[in-house]
BAFI-3210 file (N, C-alpha, C; in Angstrom, 3 decimals, decimal comma, padded with zeros to 6 digits):
// residues 266
n [1|2|3|4|5|6|7|8|9|10|11|12|13|14|15|16|17|18|19|20|21|22|23|24|25|26|27|28|29|30|31|32|33|34|35|36|37|38|39|40|41|42|43|44|45|46|47|48|49|50|51|52|53|54|55|56|57|58|59|60|61|62|63|64|65|66|67|68|69|70|71|72|73|74|75|76|77|78|79|80|81|82|83|84|85|86|87|88|89|90|91|92|93|94|95|96|97|98|99|100|101|102|103|104|105|106|107|108|109|110|111|112|113|114|115|116|117|118|119|120|121|122|123|124|125|126|127|128|129|130|131|132|133|134|135|136|137|138|139|140|141|142|143|144|145|146|147|148|149|150|151|152|153|154|155|156|157|158|159|160|161|162|163|164|165|166|167|168|169|170|171|172|173|174|175|176|177|178|179|180|181|182|183|184|185|186|187|188|189|190|191|192|193|194|195|196|197|198|199|200|201|202|203|204|205|206|207|208|209|210|211|212|213|214|215|216|217|218|219|220|221|222|223|224|225|226|227|228|229|230|231|232|233|234|235|236|237|238|239|240|241|242|243|244|245|246|247|248|249|250|251|252|253|254|255|256|257|258|259|260|261|262|263|264|265|266]
n.u [-075,778|-078,448|-078,855|-076,358|-074,628|-075,911|-075,510|-072,643|-072,126|-073,523|-071,908|-069,347|-069,747|-069,479|-066,886|-064,479|-062,496|-060,849|-058,473|-058,948|-059,830|-061,210|-062,188|-061,866|-064,137|-066,096|-066,292|-066,899|-069,182|-068,823|-066,480|-069,834|-069,263|-070,681|-068,996|-065,889|-063,643|-065,175|-065,326|-062,979|-062,734|-065,499|-065,461|-063,545|-064,955|-067,449|-067,037|-067,780|-067,058|-066,727|-069,630|-070,842|-069,682|-070,717|-073,300|-073,522|-072,829|-075,102|-075,317|-076,696|-079,651|-081,885|-083,793|-083,001|-080,372|-077,743|-075,803|-072,370|-070,594|-067,394|-065,843|-066,948|-068,266|-070,973|-074,236|-075,811|-077,036|-080,041|-081,703|-084,416|-087,062|-087,207|-089,971|-090,566|-089,475|-086,158|-083,997|-081,297|-080,274|-081,561|-079,807|-077,562|-077,957|-078,439|-076,060|-074,251|-075,460|-074,568|-072,167|-072,106|-070,955|-068,688|-066,739|-067,398|-066,608|-066,421|-069,192|-071,323|-074,378|-076,695|-080,107|-082,958|-086,223|-089,071|-090,836|-089,653|-087,920|-086,213|-084,182|-082,437|-081,460|-080,127|-079,306|-077,166|-074,408|-071,848|-068,884|-065,924|-064,492|-063,924|-063,090|-061,402|-059,537|-058,119|-058,257|-060,970|-062,444|-065,904|-068,463|-072,171|-074,197|-077,584|-079,700|-082,406|-082,724|-083,813|-086,564|-086,665|-083,694|-080,475|-077,291|-074,846|-073,584|-072,857|-073,999|-072,465|-069,256|-067,582|-065,326|-064,094|-061,693|-059,490|-059,779|-057,084|-053,939|-054,007|-056,669|-059,923|-063,172|-066,018|-069,284|-072,331|-075,334|-078,081|-080,411|-084,163|-085,866|-087,466|-086,405|-085,585|-087,098|-087,455|-084,942|-081,477|-078,459|-075,461|-072,486|-069,137|-065,883|-062,683|-060,369|-057,129|-055,497|-054,577|-051,626|-048,702|-045,583|-045,536|-045,213|-046,893|-049,749|-053,255|-056,561|-059,707|-062,698|-065,590|-068,793|-072,098|-075,074|-078,135|-081,589|-083,324|-086,031|-087,056|-085,243|-083,981|-081,170|-078,035|-075,071|-072,081|-068,824|-065,657|-062,758|-059,295|-058,178|-058,253|-059,737|-060,595|-059,292|-057,357|-054,355|-051,595|-053,241|-054,237|-054,866|-052,116|-052,476|-054,358|-055,064|-054,985|-057,409|-060,583|-063,325|-065,783|-066,067|-066,682|-068,835|-070,070|-070,513|-072,620|-074,152|-075,093|-076,144|-078,376|-079,984|-081,782|-080,857|-080,402|-082,750|-085,338|-084,264|-084,114|-086,981|-087,866|-086,883|-087,836]
n.v [-194,283|-196,444|-198,823|-199,747|-199,533|-201,642|-203,885|-204,013|-204,548|-207,005|-208,583|-208,567|-209,872|-212,481|-212,403|-212,838|-214,767|-214,783|-213,008|-209,784|-209,840|-209,269|-210,809|-213,454|-213,018|-212,529|-214,865|-216,592|-215,502|-213,541|-213,703|-211,865|-212,786|-213,165|-210,923|-210,171|-208,315|-205,973|-203,179|-202,008|-203,811|-203,741|-201,317|-201,582|-203,302|-201,942|-199,971|-197,895|-199,200|-201,744|-202,443|-201,818|-203,588|-206,170|-205,815|-205,708|-208,304|-209,632|-210,832|-210,065|-208,604|-206,193|-207,376|-209,896|-210,326|-211,983|-214,421|-215,771|-218,651|-218,215|-218,198|-220,462|-222,237|-222,591|-221,990|-218,891|-217,791|-216,887|-214,071|-213,200|-210,812|-209,213|-209,923|-207,705|-204,354|-203,484|-201,480|-199,298|-198,215|-200,326|-202,600|-201,507|-201,272|-204,121|-205,202|-203,613|-204,489|-207,222|-206,963|-206,426|-203,849|-203,105|-200,724|-198,691|-197,570|-195,935|-196,630|-198,075|-198,611|-200,309|-199,905|-202,149|-202,495|-203,852|-202,675|-201,233|-202,337|-201,436|-200,304|-202,308|-205,484|-206,421|-206,150|-204,369|-204,098|-202,489|-202,290|-201,119|-202,498|-202,493|-204,044|-204,507|-206,180|-205,636|-203,934|-204,712|-205,319|-205,937|-207,057|-207,610|-209,012|-209,016|-211,292|-212,812|-215,649|-217,255|-219,962|-223,122|-223,791|-224,163|-225,013|-222,709|-219,256|-219,257|-221,943|-224,074|-225,571|-226,339|-225,376|-223,382|-222,136|-224,393|-223,761|-221,854|-222,473|-222,987|-221,861|-222,674|-224,336|-225,326|-227,003|-227,618|-228,628|-227,263|-228,221|-228,370|-226,184|-224,307|-221,839|-221,833|-222,631|-225,468|-225,798|-225,119|-224,176|-224,061|-222,364|-222,212|-220,120|-219,582|-217,627|-216,684|-213,563|-212,277|-210,808|-209,565|-209,796|-209,281|-211,044|-211,281|-211,825|-211,133|-212,471|-213,532|-214,219|-215,919|-216,309|-217,895|-218,097|-219,964|-219,918|-222,874|-223,045|-220,742|-219,162|-217,021|-215,245|-214,699|-213,349|-212,954|-211,168|-211,205|-209,805|-209,680|-207,709|-203,977|-203,946|-205,272|-206,134|-205,850|-207,279|-205,925|-204,054|-204,920|-203,997|-204,632|-207,277|-207,020|-208,431|-211,938|-213,787|-213,959|-211,611|-213,187|-216,345|-219,418|-221,076|-218,811|-216,906|-218,299|-218,572|-216,157|-214,918|-216,526|-215,864|-213,855|-210,970|-210,795|-211,964|-210,224|-209,201|-211,598|-212,382|-210,154|-210,655|-213,125]
n.w [-122,917|-122,667|-124,045|-125,202|-123,262|-121,564|-123,250|-123,159|-120,614|-120,655|-122,520|-121,341|-119,044|-119,975|-120,659|-119,103|-119,340|-121,740|-123,558|-124,744|-127,658|-130,709|-132,706|-131,671|-129,929|-131,317|-132,595|-130,899|-129,999|-127,891|-125,310|-117,837|-116,695|-116,600|-116,276|-115,752|-114,947|-115,256|-115,699|-117,163|-119,275|-120,336|-121,306|-123,424|-125,051|-125,208|-127,146|-129,992|-132,473|-131,817|-131,273|-133,331|-135,175|-133,939|-133,961|-136,712|-137,285|-136,474|-133,931|-131,495|-130,490|-129,184|-127,823|-127,419|-125,592|-124,723|-122,936|-122,654|-122,243|-121,355|-124,238|-125,200|-128,205|-128,089|-128,331|-127,756|-124,622|-124,264|-122,735|-120,472|-119,808|-116,360|-113,788|-112,294|-111,764|-111,182|-109,259|-109,484|-107,096|-105,507|-106,088|-105,308|-102,389|-101,728|-102,128|-100,451|-098,372|-098,120|-097,156|-093,947|-092,071|-093,500|-095,290|-098,047|-101,264|-104,423|-105,644|-107,971|-110,023|-111,814|-113,376|-114,184|-115,932|-116,610|-118,092|-119,945|-121,897|-123,631|-122,243|-121,329|-119,825|-117,738|-114,472|-112,124|-109,817|-108,195|-106,159|-104,231|-101,349|-098,216|-095,720|-093,618|-094,086|-096,268|-099,265|-101,734|-104,811|-105,648|-107,075|-108,446|-110,696|-112,343|-114,024|-115,721|-117,092|-120,179|-119,980|-121,033|-119,289|-120,816|-121,645|-121,088|-119,801|-116,472|-116,410|-117,153|-116,821|-119,273|-121,879|-124,292|-125,906|-123,586|-120,081|-118,630|-117,255|-113,685|-113,491|-112,387|-112,107|-110,795|-110,716|-109,545|-107,588|-105,630|-103,482|-103,931|-101,858|-099,179|-099,054|-101,804|-104,313|-106,215|-106,456|-107,109|-109,600|-109,179|-109,859|-109,482|-109,874|-110,231|-111,447|-112,723|-112,998|-116,030|-116,281|-118,143|-117,109|-114,312|-111,188|-108,970|-108,881|-109,291|-108,271|-109,571|-108,326|-109,122|-108,853|-109,433|-109,122|-110,256|-110,455|-110,715|-111,447|-112,094|-113,773|-112,925|-112,045|-110,191|-110,160|-108,647|-108,379|-107,236|-106,484|-105,315|-105,149|-106,194|-108,261|-111,765|-114,908|-118,111|-119,475|-117,706|-116,372|-114,120|-110,810|-108,071|-105,725|-102,809|-100,777|-099,543|-099,775|-101,321|-100,158|-099,317|-098,697|-100,742|-099,775|-098,265|-100,026|-101,731|-099,453|-098,755|-101,327|-101,846|-099,597|-097,221|-097,947|-100,775|-101,476|-102,316|-104,938|-106,332|-106,427|-107,972|-110,443|-111,044]
ca.u [-076,730|-078,572|-078,642|-074,877|-074,296|-076,434|-074,582|-071,163|-072,223|-073,785|-070,967|-068,176|-069,934|-069,187|-065,522|-063,468|-061,267|-060,170|-058,037|-059,910|-059,499|-062,429|-062,377|-062,393|-065,399|-067,390|-066,559|-067,593|-070,501|-068,297|-065,777|-068,878|-069,390|-071,126|-068,447|-064,415|-063,563|-065,988|-065,099|-062,103|-063,100|-066,527|-064,774|-063,080|-066,155|-068,712|-066,756|-068,935|-066,732|-067,463|-071,062|-071,252|-069,550|-071,495|-074,478|-073,517|-072,853|-076,409|-075,263|-077,188|-080,781|-082,373|-084,796|-082,440|-078,967|-077,110|-074,437|-071,694|-069,721|-065,862|-065,588|-067,483|-068,638|-072,342|-075,323|-075,834|-077,978|-081,148|-082,046|-085,832|-087,326|-087,635|-091,109|-090,514|-088,103|-084,895|-083,421|-079,835|-080,246|-081,697|-078,896|-076,288|-077,974|-078,270|-074,455|-073,498|-075,563|-073,790|-070,637|-072,502|-069,769|-067,879|-066,704|-067,492|-066,213|-066,721|-070,293|-072,290|-075,220|-077,795|-081,559|-083,602|-087,518|-089,876|-091,987|-089,153|-086,613|-085,044|-083,027|-081,444|-081,973|-079,004|-078,990|-075,594|-073,935|-070,184|-067,937|-064,836|-065,253|-062,757|-063,718|-060,455|-058,538|-057,638|-059,302|-061,381|-063,653|-066,895|-069,855|-073,164|-075,149|-078,778|-080,585|-083,415|-082,481|-085,196|-086,520|-085,753|-082,144|-079,540|-075,560|-074,665|-073,180|-073,116|-074,758|-071,678|-067,924|-067,148|-064,995|-063,474|-060,572|-059,730|-059,114|-055,646|-053,470|-054,359|-058,088|-060,864|-064,402|-066,835|-070,696|-073,038|-077,013|-078,641|-081,694|-085,325|-086,105|-088,593|-085,801|-084,984|-088,162|-087,013|-083,595|-080,435|-077,411|-074,141|-071,115|-068,018|-064,887|-061,221|-059,501|-055,908|-055,494|-053,425|-050,934|-047,716|-044,366|-046,065|-045,639|-047,758|-050,979|-054,442|-057,376|-060,925|-063,565|-066,952|-069,910|-073,272|-076,311|-079,381|-082,922|-084,009|-087,602|-087,475|-084,210|-083,365|-079,589|-076,983|-073,393|-071,161|-067,502|-064,893|-061,372|-058,487|-057,604|-059,448|-060,599|-060,174|-058,940|-056,745|-053,059|-050,879|-054,123|-054,970|-054,111|-051,785|-053,220|-054,480|-055,220|-054,777|-058,745|-061,947|-063,968|-066,438|-065,735|-067,796|-070,073|-070,334|-071,327|-073,801|-075,476|-075,836|-077,010|-079,583|-080,584|-082,654|-080,221|-081,008|-084,198|-086,201|-083,829|-084,360|-088,340|-088,286|-086,339|-088,431]
ca.v [-194,934|-197,602|-200,095|-199,981|-200,088|-203,163|-204,754|-204,082|-205,359|-208,657|-209,103|-208,378|-210,980|-213,713|-212,361|-212,721|-215,711|-214,655|-211,847|-208,982|-210,129|-209,185|-211,932|-214,337|-212,461|-212,796|-216,220|-217,462|-214,676|-213,042|-214,744|-213,020|-212,605|-211,983|-209,934|-210,310|-207,015|-205,126|-201,676|-201,925|-204,562|-203,144|-199,898|-201,723|-203,827|-201,131|-198,900|-197,721|-200,006|-203,235|-202,364|-201,903|-205,008|-207,257|-205,453|-206,120|-209,763|-210,285|-211,696|-209,581|-207,746|-205,686|-208,297|-211,136|-210,140|-213,248|-214,124|-217,024|-219,065|-218,470|-218,540|-221,532|-221,855|-222,752|-221,174|-217,704|-217,982|-215,489|-213,402|-212,711|-209,470|-209,682|-209,700|-206,351|-203,454|-203,151|-200,209|-199,355|-197,993|-201,601|-203,227|-201,061|-201,436|-205,218|-205,154|-203,307|-205,526|-208,213|-207,039|-205,555|-203,344|-202,615|-199,387|-198,844|-196,480|-196,182|-197,392|-197,463|-199,748|-200,027|-200,385|-203,041|-202,526|-204,745|-201,679|-200,296|-203,167|-201,117|-199,972|-203,311|-206,569|-206,900|-205,140|-204,549|-202,997|-202,801|-201,165|-201,543|-202,836|-202,168|-204,914|-204,229|-207,300|-205,263|-203,494|-205,759|-205,012|-206,729|-206,638|-208,498|-208,643|-209,924|-211,407|-213,864|-216,598|-217,879|-221,587|-224,065|-223,670|-224,854|-224,677|-221,036|-218,407|-219,821|-223,408|-225,314|-225,397|-226,594|-224,070|-223,522|-222,895|-224,863|-222,865|-221,482|-223,100|-222,352|-221,386|-223,488|-224,558|-226,423|-226,624|-228,144|-228,299|-227,206|-229,111|-227,547|-225,705|-223,264|-220,520|-221,897|-223,648|-226,136|-226,013|-224,160|-224,455|-223,360|-222,365|-221,396|-220,210|-218,961|-217,007|-216,087|-212,371|-212,334|-209,552|-209,829|-209,202|-209,184|-212,254|-210,859|-212,325|-211,084|-213,581|-213,338|-215,315|-215,628|-217,311|-217,946|-218,907|-220,067|-220,442|-223,906|-222,974|-219,211|-218,521|-215,931|-215,852|-213,654|-213,305|-212,442|-211,288|-210,727|-209,829|-209,663|-206,321|-203,111|-203,935|-206,013|-205,588|-206,898|-207,411|-204,694|-202,968|-205,478|-203,827|-205,361|-208,023|-206,440|-209,673|-213,392|-214,469|-212,869|-211,232|-214,223|-218,184|-219,983|-221,097|-217,715|-216,332|-218,932|-218,553|-214,574|-214,885|-217,382|-215,576|-212,552|-209,795|-210,795|-212,600|-209,275|-209,062|-212,856|-212,399|-209,434|-211,284|-214,205]
ca.w [-124,010|-122,144|-124,709|-125,457|-121,621|-121,147|-124,017|-122,640|-119,503|-120,804|-123,175|-120,592|-117,902|-120,564|-121,299|-118,102|-119,124|-122,615|-123,860|-125,292|-128,979|-131,042|-133,729|-130,527|-129,202|-132,542|-133,173|-129,795|-129,442|-126,825|-124,328|-117,564|-116,058|-116,165|-115,953|-115,387|-114,640|-116,128|-116,115|-118,322|-120,497|-120,743|-121,858|-124,983|-125,895|-125,690|-128,296|-131,007|-133,549|-131,462|-131,358|-135,008|-135,751|-133,477|-134,730|-138,245|-137,435|-136,065|-132,633|-130,420|-130,563|-127,970|-127,070|-126,664|-125,224|-124,693|-122,256|-123,542|-121,091|-121,575|-125,559|-125,897|-129,359|-128,219|-128,801|-126,849|-123,689|-124,174|-121,524|-120,438|-118,931|-115,232|-113,686|-111,679|-111,977|-110,116|-109,339|-109,334|-105,715|-104,355|-106,299|-104,492|-101,054|-101,540|-102,185|-099,321|-097,208|-098,192|-096,168|-093,158|-091,246|-094,456|-095,706|-099,360|-102,253|-105,883|-105,605|-109,138|-109,863|-113,124|-113,097|-115,254|-115,961|-117,765|-118,773|-120,587|-121,976|-124,343|-121,440|-120,812|-119,333|-116,795|-113,631|-111,823|-108,890|-108,071|-105,535|-103,607|-100,345|-097,110|-094,481|-092,905|-094,340|-097,564|-100,296|-102,823|-105,816|-105,462|-108,261|-108,427|-111,650|-112,160|-115,145|-115,938|-118,325|-120,616|-119,735|-120,330|-119,043|-121,372|-121,471|-121,209|-118,751|-115,444|-116,436|-117,600|-116,932|-120,528|-122,216|-125,542|-125,495|-122,273|-119,048|-118,579|-116,134|-112,373|-113,315|-111,952|-112,197|-110,462|-110,953|-108,387|-107,694|-104,603|-103,581|-103,598|-100,329|-098,772|-099,699|-103,180|-104,832|-107,581|-106,637|-108,297|-110,201|-108,335|-110,766|-108,862|-110,984|-109,831|-112,415|-112,365|-113,767|-117,087|-116,747|-118,120|-116,299|-112,797|-110,577|-107,987|-109,630|-108,844|-108,750|-109,642|-107,778|-109,660|-107,914|-110,073|-108,873|-111,202|-109,913|-112,027|-111,590|-112,837|-114,496|-112,183|-112,034|-109,496|-110,420|-107,656|-108,923|-106,012|-106,909|-104,226|-105,712|-105,846|-109,554|-112,814|-116,215|-119,076|-119,136|-117,062|-116,057|-112,897|-109,746|-107,390|-105,054|-101,527|-099,809|-100,271|-100,386|-101,674|-098,902|-098,840|-099,122|-101,932|-098,947|-097,542|-101,039|-101,982|-098,531|-099,044|-102,546|-101,802|-098,380|-097,506|-098,430|-102,293|-101,963|-103,207|-106,250|-106,962|-106,644|-108,922|-111,641|-111,542]
c.u [-077,163|-078,383|-077,165|-074,286|-074,596|-075,612|-073,161|-071,303|-072,470|-072,643|-069,771|-068,480|-069,723|-067,529|-064,200|-062,409|-060,477|-059,646|-058,913|-059,979|-060,813|-062,926|-062,914|-063,974|-066,604|-067,507|-067,069|-068,641|-069,987|-067,494|-066,233|-068,173|-068,948|-070,502|-066,828|-063,939|-064,188|-065,636|-064,163|-062,381|-064,202|-066,257|-064,274|-064,123|-067,174|-068,424|-067,741|-068,402|-067,139|-068,842|-071,460|-071,019|-070,318|-072,924|-074,781|-073,696|-074,079|-076,350|-076,075|-078,346|-081,281|-082,978|-084,222|-080,788|-078,752|-075,823|-073,839|-070,670|-068,206|-065,282|-065,942|-068,094|-070,294|-073,168|-075,701|-077,204|-079,104|-081,647|-083,913|-086,084|-087,639|-089,003|-091,502|-089,179|-087,206|-084,185|-082,000|-079,504|-080,663|-080,384|-077,612|-076,523|-077,881|-076,857|-073,932|-074,193|-075,351|-072,739|-071,249|-071,133|-068,841|-067,793|-066,744|-066,917|-066,579|-067,868|-070,818|-073,163|-075,982|-079,052|-081,923|-085,212|-088,212|-090,626|-091,143|-087,751|-085,701|-083,833|-081,833|-082,188|-081,010|-079,083|-077,898|-075,595|-072,481|-069,693|-066,832|-064,936|-063,739|-063,345|-062,631|-059,324|-057,958|-058,928|-059,916|-062,574|-064,712|-068,048|-070,956|-073,915|-076,328|-079,639|-081,567|-083,077|-083,907|-085,252|-086,905|-084,315|-081,434|-077,927|-075,541|-073,998|-073,694|-073,956|-073,795|-070,224|-067,194|-066,796|-064,291|-063,038|-060,528|-059,373|-057,780|-055,314|-053,757|-055,894|-058,729|-062,047|-065,146|-068,361|-071,456|-074,550|-077,287|-080,065|-082,634|-085,298|-087,099|-087,785|-085,466|-085,869|-087,736|-085,665|-082,544|-079,327|-076,303|-072,961|-069,827|-066,753|-063,606|-060,453|-058,325|-055,741|-054,062|-052,716|-049,330|-046,486|-044,827|-046,173|-046,507|-049,063|-052,200|-055,235|-058,892|-061,736|-065,175|-067,892|-071,136|-074,044|-077,565|-080,376|-083,428|-085,377|-088,052|-086,657|-083,458|-081,851|-078,896|-075,826|-072,587|-069,485|-066,813|-063,390|-060,483|-057,890|-058,591|-060,077|-059,823|-059,336|-058,243|-055,408|-052,395|-051,910|-054,784|-054,132|-053,385|-052,764|-053,321|-054,875|-055,114|-056,174|-059,489|-062,742|-065,024|-066,073|-067,038|-069,032|-070,801|-071,183|-072,554|-075,098|-075,786|-076,608|-078,391|-080,677|-081,406|-082,274|-080,854|-082,056|-085,158|-085,827|-084,324|-085,903|-088,569|-087,696|-087,324|-089,553]
c.v [-196,097|-198,774|-200,746|-200,274|-201,423|-204,105|-205,007|-205,112|-207,053|-208,970|-209,333|-209,665|-212,211|-213,427|-212,325|-213,807|-215,443|-212,944|-210,991|-208,628|-210,118|-210,319|-213,110|-214,074|-212,625|-214,279|-217,196|-216,498|-214,198|-214,122|-216,059|-213,072|-212,035|-210,965|-210,032|-209,128|-206,063|-203,827|-201,294|-202,411|-204,089|-201,878|-200,259|-202,302|-202,999|-200,084|-199,101|-198,902|-201,333|-203,397|-202,529|-203,138|-206,319|-207,023|-206,089|-207,699|-210,508|-211,201|-211,273|-208,795|-207,397|-206,489|-209,559|-210,885|-211,431|-213,332|-215,626|-217,373|-219,385|-218,667|-219,605|-221,368|-222,330|-221,750|-220,077|-217,849|-216,770|-214,992|-213,012|-211,397|-210,059|-209,126|-208,452|-205,725|-203,791|-202,176|-200,172|-199,134|-199,498|-202,491|-202,742|-201,498|-202,727|-205,773|-204,926|-204,190|-206,933|-208,220|-205,927|-205,102|-202,685|-201,268|-199,339|-197,455|-196,865|-197,053|-197,089|-198,987|-199,162|-200,876|-201,339|-202,642|-202,914|-203,884|-201,046|-201,372|-202,705|-200,673|-200,944|-204,169|-207,222|-205,513|-205,218|-203,585|-203,439|-201,558|-201,751|-201,058|-202,866|-202,821|-205,103|-205,521|-206,970|-205,053|-204,621|-205,128|-206,202|-206,388|-207,748|-208,267|-209,778|-210,106|-212,309|-214,335|-217,279|-219,351|-222,039|-223,704|-224,485|-224,226|-223,405|-220,580|-219,127|-221,315|-224,417|-224,683|-225,722|-225,425|-224,309|-222,404|-223,272|-223,876|-222,739|-222,199|-222,282|-221,717|-222,797|-223,370|-225,383|-226,039|-227,761|-227,820|-228,034|-227,577|-228,172|-227,444|-224,740|-221,688|-220,861|-223,283|-224,064|-226,081|-224,729|-224,527|-223,468|-223,247|-221,726|-221,487|-219,475|-218,694|-216,399|-214,959|-212,872|-211,149|-209,925|-208,917|-208,635|-210,803|-212,266|-210,765|-211,819|-212,020|-212,961|-214,448|-215,070|-216,873|-216,915|-218,676|-218,673|-220,558|-221,562|-223,579|-221,752|-218,780|-217,389|-216,455|-214,697|-213,953|-212,556|-212,451|-210,747|-210,808|-209,543|-208,497|-205,095|-203,055|-204,702|-205,286|-206,538|-206,660|-206,103|-203,832|-203,538|-204,662|-204,769|-206,157|-207,217|-207,258|-210,801|-213,982|-213,440|-212,359|-212,628|-215,560|-218,539|-220,146|-219,942|-216,890|-216,744|-218,671|-217,121|-214,414|-215,442|-217,081|-214,234|-211,368|-209,552|-211,392|-211,560|-209,260|-210,316|-212,842|-211,447|-209,796|-212,357|-214,569]
c.w [-123,491|-122,697|-124,651|-124,165|-121,348|-122,200|-123,786|-121,351|-119,602|-121,543|-122,274|-119,432|-118,548|-121,176|-120,583|-118,528|-120,546|-122,864|-124,755|-126,933|-129,626|-131,935|-132,725|-129,962|-130,142|-132,704|-132,023|-129,208|-127,908|-125,976|-124,021|-118,155|-115,434|-115,175|-115,721|-115,415|-115,807|-116,658|-117,258|-119,367|-121,019|-121,503|-123,376|-125,818|-126,140|-126,316|-129,202|-132,346|-133,165|-131,789|-132,858|-135,381|-135,147|-134,002|-135,954|-138,169|-136,799|-134,945|-131,604|-130,958|-129,343|-127,279|-126,749|-126,584|-124,484|-123,875|-122,878|-122,681|-122,002|-123,138|-126,033|-127,346|-129,480|-128,239|-127,642|-125,982|-123,829|-122,919|-121,408|-119,604|-117,527|-114,972|-113,034|-111,914|-110,852|-110,409|-109,019|-107,624|-104,889|-104,879|-105,412|-102,776|-100,976|-101,412|-100,935|-097,809|-097,110|-097,279|-095,042|-092,168|-092,249|-094,694|-097,433|-100,125|-103,498|-106,281|-107,059|-109,196|-111,530|-112,925|-114,433|-115,073|-116,932|-118,734|-119,745|-120,947|-123,022|-123,536|-120,948|-120,082|-117,912|-115,782|-112,696|-110,688|-108,418|-107,113|-104,845|-102,150|-099,229|-095,981|-093,333|-093,269|-095,752|-098,362|-101,322|-103,675|-105,812|-106,557|-108,234|-109,744|-111,476|-113,458|-114,899|-117,468|-118,640|-120,383|-121,157|-120,293|-119,993|-121,242|-121,899|-119,973|-117,543|-115,239|-116,701|-117,410|-118,059|-121,091|-123,398|-125,920|-124,190|-121,485|-118,889|-117,234|-115,012|-112,403|-113,121|-112,184|-111,441|-110,513|-109,923|-108,250|-106,109|-104,584|-103,345|-101,946|-100,209|-099,406|-101,279|-103,959|-106,185|-107,522|-107,417|-108,632|-109,617|-109,146|-109,992|-109,580|-110,015|-111,054|-112,214|-113,501|-114,820|-117,224|-116,627|-117,195|-114,743|-112,146|-109,300|-108,522|-108,854|-109,229|-108,991|-109,413|-108,526|-109,277|-108,954|-109,692|-109,820|-110,723|-111,064|-112,687|-112,422|-113,856|-113,981|-111,856|-111,371|-109,699|-109,460|-108,342|-107,621|-106,624|-105,590|-104,215|-105,712|-107,524|-110,674|-114,066|-116,957|-118,494|-119,119|-116,642|-114,502|-111,800|-108,804|-106,409|-103,583|-100,548|-100,534|-100,667|-100,576|-100,211|-098,417|-099,361|-100,073|-100,915|-098,614|-099,016|-101,562|-100,990|-098,393|-100,413|-102,628|-100,310|-098,547|-097,877|-100,094|-102,647|-102,703|-104,530|-107,041|-107,108|-107,675|-110,413|-112,093|-110,724]
res [m|p|f|e|t|d|l|a|r|a|l|d|r|t|t|d|s|l|e|p|d|l|t|t|l|l|r|g|a|v|e|r|g|r|s|r|r|r|r|r|v|a|g|v|i|a|g|a|g|a|c|a|v|i|a|a|a|g|l|v|t|p|g|m|l|g|s|h|l|g|g|s|d|k|e|m|t|p|l|a|a|p|r|a|a|i|t|d|t|q|m|i|q|a|l|e|g|t|f|p|g|g|r|f|s|q|e|t|g|q|s|i|d|p|a|n|p|s|r|g|l|v|a|n|s|e|l|v|l|d|d|g|q|g|a|a|f|v|s|v|s|a|v|r|l|r|l|p|l|r|d|g|d|g|l|s|c|d|q|t|p|p|r|a|a|g|d|t|c|t|l|r|e|l|p|s|s|a|e|i|p|g|g|a|l|v|m|s|e|r|t|v|a|k|h|s|g|n|l|d|a|a|y|r|w|t|m|t|v|t|m|k|a|t|g|a|q|l|q|m|v|q|w|n|s|t|g|g|g|t|d|g|e|v|p|k|p|t|r|a|a|p|p|l|s|e|q|q|a|v|a|v|l|t|g|a|t|w|a|p|i|i|a|a|l|g]
***
C-alpha cells in the first residue's frame, strides 16, 4: 500500500533518536531520518494500528506528509511534490554510484511521481555495502520541503527531549556556488544505538543536505553494522567508522552522482 509505505518512511526518517513509543511519537508528531533504521522501526510504525491512530489524530494527510526532528514539539515540516518523477531504479543506481567498486546486497528502492502524489512524496534507496572494510547498511532518502524553510527535519539540532549521552549534532551552511545555487544547510548527526545488555554499540551517522533555494533535501544514513533497529535488534558493529566521512558524504550528495535527483526534486 504505497501511502502507508511512504507514511512509514516519512515518520521513520524522524524517529531515529527515540524509542518506538507511540505516545511520544504522537505528542511530538513522530520522533528521520529521515530514517533511523528504517526497516525495523518502519515495520513497527507502519502497522495498521499506528496508522489508524495517527490518521485519527489528524497529524498527517496525503498531501502534507511531514518530518519532525527528533521528538521536538515544533510544527511538522510539510513536504512538496517533486518537479519530476524519480524512480526506484534511479535511487538505487545513485546509491551504488556513491560507492564505486563496492559490492552490494539487500538493495531496495522507492519511487515518487508528481503525476501520482497519492503514491507518496519520499524517494528512497537502501543497501548493504561491502567495501572491504566491513559490511555497512547505507540508505539515502529524497524529499522536497515546502518553502520558506523552517525548523524541522534536517534544519535544526534542537531536540526535545535532549539528545542522549554520546549523540552529537552539528549544523552548518554551504555558500552559494555553481553546483549549489542559493547555498545549502548541512546537518550531521551521530547516534549511539540503544540496545540493552550489549557494550559493543553500533552507531548511526546521518547526513542531511537541504538546498535553500528549492527545498530539495537528501538524507544519507550510514551504520557501522548491517542494519539498524530498536533495542536488542541492532546487529553488532562490523567496522569502526562509516563508509564515508562527513566531508565525503557532503561532497557526494552535492556532486554529480546525485545532481539528477536534486534537479528532479526542485
